[in-house]
TORPA-4810 file (N, C-alpha, C, O; in nm, 3 decimals):
<nodes>
NODE_1_1.366_0.032_0.801_1.456_-0.004_0.693_1.484_0.123_0.614_1.392_0.198_0.580_M
NODE_2_1.608_0.146_0.585_1.645_0.267_0.511_1.624_0.247_0.361_1.611_0.135_0.313_S
NODE_3_1.622_0.358_0.288_1.606_0.353_0.143_1.720_0.276_0.079_1.698_0.199_-0.015_L
NODE_4_1.842_0.294_0.128_1.955_0.221_0.071_1.943_0.071_0.094_1.981_-0.009_0.008_S
NODE_5_1.890_0.030_0.210_1.867_-0.113_0.236_1.760_-0.169_0.144_1.774_-0.279_0.091_Q
NODE_6_1.653_-0.092_0.124_1.546_-0.135_0.034_1.601_-0.152_-0.107_1.573_-0.252_-0.173_I
NODE_7_1.678_-0.055_-0.154_1.736_-0.064_-0.289_1.836_-0.178_-0.300_1.843_-0.243_-0.404_R
NODE_8_1.912_-0.203_-0.195_2.009_-0.312_-0.200_1.940_-0.448_-0.209_1.990_-0.539_-0.275_S
NODE_9_1.825_-0.463_-0.143_1.752_-0.590_-0.146_1.660_-0.605_-0.267_1.631_-0.717_-0.309_E
NODE_10_1.612_-0.491_-0.324_1.510_-0.497_-0.429_1.550_-0.431_-0.560_1.469_-0.426_-0.652_N
NODE_11_1.671_-0.380_-0.570_1.716_-0.314_-0.691_1.698_-0.163_-0.683_1.638_-0.112_-0.588_G
NODE_12_1.750_-0.090_-0.783_1.751_0.056_-0.778_1.612_0.121_-0.778_1.597_0.233_-0.730_P
NODE_13_1.511_0.053_-0.831_1.376_0.109_-0.834_1.304_0.089_-0.701_1.196_0.144_-0.680_A
NODE_14_1.362_0.011_-0.612_1.297_-0.016_-0.484_1.195_-0.128_-0.498_1.208_-0.214_-0.584_G
NODE_15_1.094_-0.125_-0.414_0.991_-0.228_-0.416_0.892_-0.196_-0.527_0.824_-0.093_-0.522_I
NODE_16_0.885_-0.282_-0.627_0.795_-0.260_-0.741_0.695_-0.373_-0.759_0.615_-0.372_-0.852_V
NODE_17_0.701_-0.472_-0.669_0.608_-0.584_-0.674_0.585_-0.633_-0.532_0.653_-0.590_-0.439_Y
NODE_18_0.490_-0.722_-0.516_0.455_-0.775_-0.385_0.571_-0.856_-0.331_0.623_-0.944_-0.400_F
NODE_19_0.614_-0.828_-0.210_0.725_-0.899_-0.147_0.669_-1.007_-0.055_0.596_-0.977_0.039_V
NODE_20_0.704_-1.131_-0.082_0.656_-1.243_-0.001_0.745_-1.268_0.120_0.857_-1.219_0.128_G
NODE_21_0.694_-1.346_0.213_0.768_-1.384_0.332_0.812_-1.528_0.319_0.795_-1.589_0.213_F
NODE_22_0.869_-1.586_0.425_0.926_-1.720_0.418_0.827_-1.828_0.378_0.868_-1.929_0.322_E
NODE_23_0.700_-1.811_0.403_0.600_-1.911_0.365_0.533_-1.877_0.231_0.426_-1.929_0.200_N
NODE_24_0.598_-1.790_0.153_0.549_-1.747_0.021_0.416_-1.673_0.026_0.345_-1.664_-0.074_N
NODE_25_0.383_-1.621_0.142_0.262_-1.540_0.158_0.304_-1.399_0.193_0.409_-1.377_0.254_C
NODE_26_0.223_-1.304_0.156_0.247_-1.168_0.198_0.185_-1.146_0.334_0.116_-1.233_0.387_G
NODE_27_0.209_-1.031_0.388_0.154_-1.003_0.520_0.056_-0.887_0.510_0.092_-0.780_0.461_E
NODE_28_-0.065_-0.908_0.554_-0.169_-0.805_0.555_-0.196_-0.775_0.701_-0.268_-0.849_0.769_F
NODE_29_-0.138_-0.666_0.750_-0.145_-0.635_0.893_-0.246_-0.525_0.921_-0.310_-0.473_0.829_T
NODE_30_-0.261_-0.491_1.047_-0.348_-0.380_1.084_-0.295_-0.249_1.026_-0.374_-0.159_0.996_D
NODE_31_-0.163_-0.237_1.010_-0.107_-0.117_0.946_-0.152_-0.107_0.801_-0.184_0.001_0.752_D
NODE_32_-0.154_-0.221_0.732_-0.200_-0.224_0.594_-0.346_-0.179_0.587_-0.384_-0.100_0.500_T
NODE_33_-0.427_-0.230_0.678_-0.569_-0.194_0.679_-0.587_-0.044_0.705_-0.673_0.019_0.644_Q
NODE_34_-0.508_0.012_0.795_-0.519_0.156_0.824_-0.481_0.240_0.703_-0.547_0.340_0.674_M
NODE_35_-0.376_0.202_0.632_-0.335_0.275_0.511_-0.447_0.272_0.408_-0.478_0.374_0.347_I
NODE_36_-0.509_0.155_0.387_-0.619_0.145_0.291_-0.738_0.230_0.334_-0.802_0.294_0.251_L
NODE_37_-0.768_0.230_0.463_-0.879_0.309_0.516_-0.852_0.459_0.495_-0.940_0.533_0.451_F
NODE_38_-0.730_0.503_0.526_-0.695_0.644_0.510_-0.698_0.685_0.363_-0.747_0.793_0.329_I
NODE_39_-0.647_0.598_0.276_-0.649_0.628_0.132_-0.793_0.641_0.082_-0.823_0.732_0.004_A
NODE_40_-0.880_0.552_0.126_-1.022_0.559_0.085_-1.086_0.686_0.138_-1.163_0.750_0.067_E
NODE_41_-1.056_0.723_0.262_-1.113_0.845_0.320_-1.066_0.969_0.245_-1.145_1.059_0.219_A
NODE_42_-0.939_0.974_0.209_-0.886_1.087_0.134_-0.950_1.095_-0.004_-0.985_1.203_-0.051_Q
NODE_43_-0.964_0.981_-0.068_-1.026_0.978_-0.201_-1.171_1.024_-0.193_-1.217_1.101_-0.278_K
NODE_44_-1.243_0.978_-0.091_-1.383_1.015_-0.073_-1.397_1.163_-0.040_-1.491_1.229_-0.085_T
NODE_45_-1.305_1.216_0.038_-1.309_1.357_0.078_-1.305_1.449_-0.044_-1.371_1.553_-0.045_K
NODE_46_-1.230_1.412_-0.145_-1.212_1.500_-0.260_-1.293_1.462_-0.383_-1.269_1.515_-0.492_Y
NODE_47_-1.389_1.370_-0.368_-1.469_1.335_-0.486_-1.571_1.444_-0.517_-1.610_1.521_-0.429_R
NODE_48_-1.611_1.448_-0.639_-1.708_1.549_-0.682_-1.849_1.511_-0.640_-1.880_1.392_-0.628_R
NODE_49_-1.936_1.610_-0.616_-2.075_1.579_-0.581_-2.141_1.494_-0.690_-2.123_1.520_-0.809_P
NODE_50_-2.214_1.394_-0.650_-2.281_1.307_-0.744_-2.196_1.192_-0.794_-2.247_1.101_-0.860_G
NODE_51_-2.067_1.193_-0.763_-1.979_1.086_-0.806_-2.001_0.965_-0.715_-2.013_0.980_-0.593_Q
NODE_52_-2.005_0.846_-0.774_-2.033_0.725_-0.695_-1.921_0.695_-0.597_-1.803_0.721_-0.624_A
NODE_53_-1.960_0.640_-0.482_-1.862_0.595_-0.383_-1.796_0.467_-0.433_-1.855_0.392_-0.511_K
NODE_54_-1.675_0.442_-0.388_-1.611_0.314_-0.416_-1.551_0.262_-0.287_-1.492_0.337_-0.210_S
NODE_55_-1.568_0.135_-0.266_-1.510_0.070_-0.148_-1.433_-0.052_-0.195_-1.466_-0.112_-0.297_F
NODE_56_-1.330_-0.089_-0.122_-1.248_-0.204_-0.159_-1.305_-0.329_-0.103_-1.250_-0.437_-0.124_Y
</nodes>
């Protein structure tokens, strides 16, 4: 989906809230899980020594 399509469907700011599907549920896919895993790994990589770990 292009940026112009996203803006046309969701307004000029783009997606700013959770977008539901036809059954009023969102979709949590394996891609979503990978993004969360990568974000956690990046955050952990740059934490300071002695700083507590956080997991979702």
